[in-house]
C-alpha positions in Angstrom: 1.8 6.1 -36.1 -1.9 6.9 -36.3 -2.2 6.3 -32.5 -0.5 9.6 -31.8 -2.6 12.6 -31.1 -0.5 14.7 -33.5 -1.1 12.4 -36.5 -4.8 12.2 -35.6 -5.1 15.9 -35.7 -3.2 16.1 -39.1 -5.4 13.3 -40.5 -8.6 15.1 -39.3 -7.6 18.4 -40.9 -6.7 16.6 -44.2 -10.0 14.9 -44.2 -11.7 18.2 -43.4 -10.0 19.9 -46.4 -10.9 17.0 -48.7 -14.5 17.1 -47.5 -14.8 20.8 -48.0 -13.2 20.7 -51.4 -15.5 17.8 -52.4 -18.5 19.7 -51.3 -17.4 22.9 -53.0 -16.5 21.0 -56.2 -19.8 19.1 -56.3 -21.7 22.3 -55.7 -19.7 24.3 -58.2 -20.1 21.6 -61.0 -23.8 21.2 -60.3 -24.2 24.9 -60.4 -22.3 25.2 -63.7 -24.4 22.4 -65.2 -27.7 23.9 -64.0 -26.6 27.3 -65.3 -25.8 25.8 -68.7 -29.1 24.0 -68.9 -31.0 27.1 -68.0 -29.1 29.3 -70.4 -29.6 26.7 -73.2 -33.3 26.6 -72.5 -33.7 30.3 -72.3 -31.7 30.9 -75.5 -33.8 28.4 -77.5 -37.1 29.5 -75.9 -36.2 33.1 -76.7 -35.5 32.2 -80.4 -38.8 30.3 -80.6 -40.6 33.2 -79.2 -39.3 35.7 -81.8 -39.0 33.4 -84.9 -41.7 30.8 -84.5 -44.0 32.5 -87.0 -41.4 32.8 -89.6 -40.5 29.1 -89.2 -44.1 28.2 -89.5 -44.4 30.1 -92.8 -41.3 28.5 -94.2 -42.5 25.0 -93.1 -45.7 25.6 -95.1 -44.0 27.0 -98.3 -42.3 25.4 -101.2 -39.1 23.4 -100.4 -39.7 23.8 -96.6 -36.6 22.0 -95.5 -34.1 24.0 -97.6 -36.0 27.2 -96.6 -35.9 26.4 -92.9 -32.2 25.4 -93.1 -31.3 28.6 -94.8 -33.2 30.7 -92.2 -31.9 28.8 -89.2 -28.3 29.0 -90.4 -28.7 32.8 -90.6 -29.5 32.7 -86.9 -26.4 30.8 -85.9 -25.5 33.3 -83.2 -29.0 33.6 -81.8 -29.2 29.9 -81.4 -25.6 29.6 -80.2 -24.8 27.1 -82.8 -21.3 25.6 -82.7 -19.5 22.4 -83.2 -21.2 21.0 -80.1 -24.6 22.6 -80.6 -26.6 22.0 -83.8 -30.2 22.2 -85.0 -32.1 19.4 -86.6 -35.2 19.2 -88.7 -37.1 16.0 -88.4 -39.9 14.7 -90.6 -42.8 14.4 -88.2 -44.4 11.6 -90.1 -41.4 9.3 -90.8 -39.1 10.4 -88.0 -36.2 10.9 -90.4 -33.7 13.7 -90.0 -34.2 15.9 -93.1 -32.2 18.9 -92.2 -29.3 19.8 -89.9 -26.6 22.4 -89.2 -24.2 19.6 -88.4 -21.2 19.2 -90.7 -21.7 16.0 -92.8 -19.0 13.7 -93.9 -19.1 11.8 -97.2 -17.8 8.3 -96.7 -19.7 5.9 -99.0 -22.8 8.0 -98.8 -24.5 10.5 -96.5 -23.9 9.7 -92.8 -25.8 11.5 -90.0 -23.7 11.8 -86.9 -26.8 12.3 -84.7 -29.7 10.2 -86.0 -31.5 9.1 -82.8 -34.8 10.6 -81.9 -34.7 12.1 -78.4 -37.7 12.0 -76.0 -38.2 15.7 -76.6 -38.3 15.2 -80.4 -40.9 12.4 -79.9 -42.9 14.8 -77.8 -42.7 17.4 -80.5 -43.9 14.9 -83.1 -47.0 14.6 -81.0 -47.7 18.3 -81.3 -46.2 19.6 -78.0 -43.0 21.4 -77.3 -40.4 19.0 -75.8 -38.1 20.7 -73.3 -37.4 18.2 -70.6 -33.7 18.0 -69.9 -31.9 15.4 -67.8 -28.7 16.7 -66.3 -27.2 13.2 -66.5 -28.0 12.8 -70.2 -25.1 13.0 -72.7 -26.9 15.9 -74.4 -29.3 18.8 -74.0 -32.1 19.3 -76.5 -35.3 21.3 -77.0 -37.8 20.3 -79.8 -40.8 22.3 -81.3 -43.5 21.1 -83.7 -43.9 23.0 -86.9 -46.9 22.9 -89.3 -48.9 21.0 -86.9 -46.3 18.4 -86.3 -45.4 17.8 -89.9 -41.9 18.9 -89.1 -40.0 19.0 -85.8 -37.4 21.7 -85.2 -34.9 20.7 -82.5 -31.7 22.2 -81.0 -29.3 19.6 -79.6 -26.1 20.3 -77.5 -23.8 17.4 -77.0 -22.3 19.0 -73.9 -18.8 19.0 -75.3 -18.2 22.5 -74.1 -19.9 21.9 -70.8 -17.8 18.8 -70.3 -14.6 20.7 -71.1 -15.6 23.4 -68.7 -16.5 20.8 -66.0 -13.1 19.1 -66.5 -11.3 22.5 -66.2 -13.2 23.2 -63.1 -12.3 19.7 -61.7 -8.7 20.3 -62.6 -8.7 23.7 -60.8 -10.4 22.1 -57.8 -7.9 19.2 -57.8 -5.0 21.7 -57.9 -6.6 23.7 -55.2 -7.1 20.5 -53.2 -3.4 19.6 -53.5 -2.4 23.1 -52.5 -5.0 23.2 -49.7 -3.8 19.8 -48.4 -0.2 21.0 -48.4 -1.2 24.2 -46.5 -3.5 22.1 -44.2 -0.7 19.6 -43.4 1.7 22.4 -42.6 -0.7 24.3 -40.4 -2.0 21.1 -38.9 1.5 20.1 -37.8 1.9 23.5 -36.3 -1.5 23.3 -34.6 -0.9 19.7 -33.5 2.5 20.5 -32.0 0.9 23.5 -30.2 -1.5 21.0 -28.6 0.5 17.9 -28.4 3.9 19.3 -27.1 2.3 20.4 -23.8 0.4 17.1 -23.6 3.7 15.2 -24.3 5.4 17.2 -21.6 2.6 16.4 -19.2 2.8 12.7 -20.1 6.6 12.7 -19.4 6.0 14.5 -16.2 3.2 12.1 -15.2 5.6 9.1 -16.0 8.2 10.6 -13.7 5.7 11.3 -11.0 4.4 7.7 -11.3 8.0 6.6 -10.6 8.1 8.9 -7.5 10.2 11.7 -9.1 8.7 15.0 -8.0 11.9 17.0 -8.7 10.4 18.9 -11.7 7.1 20.8 -12.2 5.4 21.6 -15.6 5.8 25.2 -16.6 3.6 27.2 -19.0 2.7 30.8 -19.8 -0.3 29.9 -21.8 -3.7 31.0 -20.6 -5.8 28.6 -22.7 -7.2 25.2 -21.6 -3.8 23.5 -22.1 -2.2 26.1 -19.8 -4.9 25.7 -17.3 -4.5 21.9 -17.4 -0.7 22.2 -17.0 -1.0 24.5 -14.0 -3.7 22.2 -12.5 -1.4 19.2 -13.0 1.4 21.0 -11.3 -0.8 21.8 -8.3 -2.0 18.2 -8.3 1.6 17.0 -8.3 2.4 19.2 -5.4 -0.6 17.9 -3.4 0.3 14.3 -4.4 3.9 14.8 -3.3 2.8 16.2 0.1 0.2 13.4 0.5 2.7 10.7 -0.4 5.3 12.2 2.0 2.7 12.1 4.8 1.7 8.6 3.8 5.4 7.5 3.7 5.9 9.1 7.1 3.0 7.3 8.6 4.0 4.1 6.9 7.6 4.4 8.3 6.1 5.0 11.7 3.9 1.9 11.4 6.8 -0.1 10.0 9.0 0.9 12.9 6.2 0.2 15.4 5.5 -3.1 13.6 9.2 -4.2 13.7 10.1 -3.1 17.2 6.9 -3.5 19.2 7.1 -6.0 22.0 3.8 -7.7 21.0 3.7 -10.0 18.0 1.7 -9.1 14.9 0.6 -11.6 12.2 -1.7 -10.7 9.3 -3.5 -13.1 7.0 -5.5 -12.4 3.9 -9.1 -13.7 3.5 -7.8 -17.0 2.1 -5.5 -17.7 5.1 -2.2 -16.8 3.4 0.2 -14.9 5.5 0.9 -11.3 4.7 3.1 -10.0 7.5 4.8 -11.2 10.6 7.0 -9.0 12.8 10.2 -10.2 14.6 8.4 -10.4 17.9 5.9 -12.8 16.6 8.7 -14.9 15.0 10.4 -15.1 18.4 7.2 -16.0 20.3 6.2 -18.7 17.8 9.7 -20.0 17.1 9.0 -19.5 13.3 10.8 -17.8 10.4 8.6 -15.7 8.1 7.8 -17.4 4.8 5.4 -15.8 2.3 4.1 -19.3 1.5 3.0 -20.0 5.0 -0.7 -20.3 5.8 -2.8 -19.8 8.9 -2.9 -23.5 9.8 0.9 -23.6 9.7 1.4 -20.6 11.9 -1.4 -21.7 14.4 -1.8 -25.4 13.9 -3.9 -25.9 17.0 -6.0 -22.7 16.8 -9.3 -23.2 15.0 -11.9 -20.5 14.9 -15.1 -20.0 13.0 -15.6 -17.1 10.6 -18.8 -16.2 12.4 -16.8 -15.5 15.6 -15.0 -12.7 13.8 -17.0 -9.6 12.8 -16.5 -6.0 11.6 -16.7 -2.8 13.7 -13.7 -3.7 15.9 -15.1 -7.0 17.2 -12.3 -9.4 18.3 -11.9 -12.7 20.1 -9.3 -13.4 22.9 -7.6 -16.8 23.2 -4.9 -18.3 25.3 -2.4 -20.3 23.2 0.7 -22.3 24.1 3.6 -22.4 21.6 7.3 -22.6 21.7 7.3 -23.2 25.5 5.5 -19.9 25.9 2.0 -19.0 26.9 0.5 -16.4 24.6 -2.7 -14.4 24.7 -3.9 -13.9 21.1 -6.3 -11.3 20.0 -7.9 -12.0 16.6 -9.8 -9.3 14.7 -10.8 -8.8 11.1 -9.6 -5.9 9.0 -11.6 -4.6 6.1 -15.0 -6.0 5.2 -16.1 -9.5 4.3 -16.9 -8.3 0.7 -13.5 -6.6 0.4 -10.9 -8.4 -1.6 -8.2 -6.9 0.6 -9.8 -8.0 3.9 -8.2 -10.5 6.3 -7.5 -11.3 9.9 -5.0 -9.7 12.2 -3.5 -11.6 15.1 -1.9 -9.7 18.0 0.3 -11.9 20.3 1.0 -11.0 23.8 3.5 -13.1 25.8 2.0 -13.8 29.2 4.6 -16.4 30.1 6.2 -14.3 32.8 2.9 -12.9 33.9 1.7 -16.5 34.3 4.8 -17.4 36.2 4.5 -14.3 38.4 0.9 -15.2 39.2 2.0 -18.7 40.0 4.8 -17.3 42.1 2.4 -15.0 43.9 0.1 -17.9 44.7 3.0 -20.0 45.8 4.3 -17.1 47.9 1.0 -16.7 49.7 0.8 -20.4 50.2 4.4 -20.4 51.6 3.8 -17.5 53.9 0.6 -19.1 55.1 2.4 -22.4 55.7 5.4 -20.8 57.4 3.2 -18.8 59.7 0.7 -21.5 60.3 3.3 -23.9 61.8 4.6 -21.6 64.6 1.1 -20.3 65.2 -0.1 -23.9 65.6 2.7 -24.7 68.0 2.1 -21.5 70.0 -1.6 -22.2 70.2 -1.1 -25.8 71.1 1.4 -25.2 73.9 -0.6 -22.2 75.2 -3.8 -24.3 75.3 -1.9 -27.0 77.2 -0.6 -24.6 79.8 -4.1 -23.1 80.2 -5.8 -26.5 80.5 -3.2 -27.9 82.9 -3.1 -24.9 85.2 -1.2 -25.7 88.4 -1.0 -29.4 87.6 2.0 -29.0 85.3 5.4 -29.0 86.8 7.7 -26.0 86.7 10.3 -27.7 84.4 7.6 -28.7 81.8 6.0 -25.2 82.1 9.4 -23.6 81.4 10.0 -25.9 78.5 6.6 -25.0 77.0 7.2 -21.3 77.5 10.6 -21.7 75.7 8.9 -23.3 72.7 6.3 -20.5 72.6 9.1 -17.9 72.8 11.1 -19.6 70.0 8.1 -19.9 67.7 7.1 -16.3 68.4 10.7 -15.3 67.6 10.6 -17.3 64.4 7.4 -15.6 63.3 9.0 -12.2 64.1 11.9 -13.0 61.9 9.6 -14.1 59.1 7.5 -10.9 59.3 10.7 -8.8 59.6 12.1 -10.5 56.4 8.8 -10.0 54.6 8.8 -6.3 55.5 12.4 -6.0 54.3 11.5 -7.6 50.9 8.5 -5.4 50.6 10.6 -2.3 51.2 13.1 -3.5 48.6 10.4 -4.3 46.1 8.9 -0.8 46.3 12.2 1.0 46.7 11.2 2.3 50.1 14.2 1.1 51.9 16.6 4.0 52.5 20.2 3.3 51.9 22.8 5.3 53.8 25.7 5.1 51.4 29.1 5.6 53.0 32.6 4.5 52.3 33.2 1.4 54.3 36.5 -0.5 55.0 35.6 -3.9 53.7 38.4 -5.7 55.6 37.1 -4.4 58.9 33.5 -5.4 58.2 34.4 -8.9 57.1 36.8 -9.4 60.1 34.1 -8.3 62.6 31.6 -10.7 61.0 34.1 -13.6 61.1 34.8 -12.8 64.7 31.1 -12.8 65.5 30.6 -16.1 63.8 33.6 -17.8 65.3 31.8 -19.1 68.4 29.0 -20.6 66.4 31.5 -22.2 64.0 33.4 -23.7 67.0 30.2 -25.0 68.5 29.6 -27.0 65.3 33.3 -28.0 64.9 33.7 -25.8 61.8 36.9 -24.1 61.0 36.4 -20.4 59.9 39.2 -18.6 58.1 39.7 -15.3 56.2 42.1 -14.0 53.6 42.4 -10.4 52.3 44.0 -9.1 49.1 46.5 -6.2 49.0 45.4 -2.6 48.6 41.7 -3.2 49.1 39.6 -0.1 48.4 36.6 1.0 50.4 33.1 0.0 49.5 30.4 2.6 48.8 27.5 0.9 50.6 25.0 0.9 53.4 26.9 -0.6 56.4 23.9 -2.4 58.1 22.6 -3.9 54.9 26.0 -5.0 53.7 26.7 -6.6 57.1 23.3 -8.3 56.8 24.2 -9.8 53.5 27.6 -11.1 54.4 26.4 -12.4 57.8 23.5 -14.3 56.1 25.9 -15.9 53.6 28.5 -16.9 56.3 25.7 -18.1 58.7 24.3 -20.4 55.9 27.8 -21.7 55.2 28.3 -22.6 58.9 24.7 -23.8 59.5 24.6 -26.3 56.5 28.2 -27.5 56.8 29.5 -30.9 57.9 31.0 -31.5 61.3 34.7 -31.0 61.0 34.2 -28.9 57.8 35.5 -25.5 57.0 34.3 -22.1 55.9 36.6 -19.6 54.1 36.0 -15.9 53.5 38.1 -14.3 50.9 38.2 -10.6 49.8 40.1 -9.2 46.8 40.0 -6.3 44.4 39.1 -7.0 40.8 38.7 -3.5 39.3 36.2 -2.0 39.5 34.7 -4.4 42.0 35.5 -5.7 45.4 34.9 -9.5 45.3 33.8 -11.3 48.5 33.8 -15.1 48.3 32.4 -17.4 51.0 33.3 -21.1 50.4 32.3 -24.0 52.5 32.8 -27.8 52.5 29.1 -28.5 53.3 26.6 -30.8 51.8 26.4 -28.9 48.5 23.4 -28.1 46.4 22.0 -30.1 43.4 22.5 -28.3 40.1 18.8 -28.3 39.3 18.1 -26.3 42.5 20.8 -23.6 42.0 18.7 -21.4 39.6 15.9 -21.2 42.2 18.0 -20.5 45.2 17.1 -16.8 45.2 13.4 -17.4 45.0 11.5 -16.5 48.1 10.7 -19.3 50.5 12.6 -21.8 48.3 14.7 -24.3 50.2 16.6 -27.3 48.9 15.9 -29.4 52.0 12.8 -28.0 53.6 12.8 -30.3 56.6 16.4 -29.6 57.5 15.9 -25.9 56.8 13.1 -25.7 59.3 15.2 -27.8 61.8 17.9 -25.2 61.4 15.5 -22.3 61.8 15.6 -21.1 58.2 12.7 -19.2 56.6 13.8 -19.4 52.9 14.0 -15.6 52.6 17.7 -14.9 53.4 19.1 -15.4 49.9 16.2 -13.5 48.3 16.9 -10.5 50.6 20.6 -10.8 50.0 20.1 -10.7 46.2 17.8 -7.7 46.4 20.3 -5.7 48.7 23.3 -6.6 46.4 21.4 -5.4 43.3 20.5 -2.2 45.1 24.2 -1.6 45.4 24.7 -2.3 41.6 26.4 -5.5 42.5 25.9 -9.2 41.6 25.7 -12.4 43.6 26.1 -15.9 42.3 26.3 -19.4 43.6 28.5 -22.3 42.5 28.0 -25.7 44.2 28.8 -29.4 43.9 26.7 -31.9 45.7 28.6 -33.4 48.8 31.6 -31.2 48.0 30.7 -27.7 49.0 29.3 -24.4 47.9 30.9 -21.0 46.9 29.0 -17.8 47.0 30.6 -14.8 45.2 29.5 -11.2 45.9 30.7 -8.4 43.6 30.2 -4.8 44.8 31.6 -1.7 43.0 34.5 -0.1 44.9 34.1 3.5 46.2 36.6 4.9 43.8 35.3 3.0 40.7 33.3 6.0 39.5 30.0 4.1 39.8 27.2 5.1 42.2 25.0 2.6 44.0 21.3 3.0 43.7 19.8 5.2 46.3 
């Protein structure tokens, strides 16, 4: 209860009222006491001043005590005598009380209610006036020597009236204190609520804002400090809402980037515990994110020294193999080494395909060099032989050598021509003249052209056509090149007495052309690489047949340029089937230009 600001304010005001009343009461009681002492001393001193001579005369006469008593009783008013204030006459030699204005009681003899000599009386017995008064003493007194100290005249006030007055004052102060406390409590509650209600409202508002609720703003019409605080808090809440909105926007952008970026991202704290891992990193590493994972579990074979990593954007680059992938990892520190929230960020870039591409490029250059070197070597060798032999070589041999040179030159021409074709397809520089073509006529012409070659190799070539075949939207020369290349391979790599069948049918929205043969077939492990450039299943036999290893690669590129597909199915020593799917002219699809 006392922890609330309202109760603290009430308690402070109550203590303030009590303190004020205590100070006022103490000052008032002390003032009344001091006033009574001064008044008592003045009254007695004034009496001594006017009647000391008369007292001296009576002290020196006959029956001095009775005479002085009679005189003093006649001055009751001047001395202020009462039930609480009396005069006493003390024998200066014996110290006995011999006279008094105090009422005596008879109870088995005379009894003096006040019979103790006071310090002032003792002083007067020595011949000096005793008027020292202690405020804490239970009485006030002033004593005066008479007849040279033979007698002592003293006035003693037992403070009964002063005590009664003091108690009355204390009672009044106590009642005033109770009333003041009641008023103070009432006004303190009002004052406290005036201060605490806005503070409580601000506290509730701050609690809602801490939970992310900015739907309400504190309102006030006050122009005091509380009002200024309330308005400032509202402005702060507005700025905070705007800032949080911007931060959330940036965080959402970063989260989206983090989740959908192609590169992998893995973050670790300074102790090596994983903080984040995006889906790309999980795919690359073949791991599933677990908050309990550590650096050594994510990269078991990647050890680095802390000294290799530094601040100010310094990073290290490492090639790393994982999950049948080749990754390039960039490691950099975020934060500072003294920061508790620092750590290491790893960026993973999958360079598997790039590595394969670099390998393919090197293999391609090697293949081109090899394919061109063989015919060039033959051309050079036969040419040197002809030059060296001169007229010594016979005409038949010369003609044979020239035939070899011509064939090798023609072979190089085909290789260069195919390379140029692939280059044009790669860079999109090959112009396609798209027209509607009757597929049945094209396939029939190609079959007729290949019929002589098939008969020469004792191969049976047949064709079948489906009903209602639509036209193709294609480049005539390129489409004929593709089909001719496939049929030529089927004839070239067939068995004597084998067969080749060309079938055409419409499977909406494609025209499907299949070329099936009963040749030697292709091993299953070689089928995925058939469309690679310069790849040949049987290199020796391919060169014997005059193949360059580029025909299927060119066919695949041309078919894909027409938005079509080409696939190969084969069984070793049984035969091969090549299926080409090209969109029909009326399918609503347009081939790539």
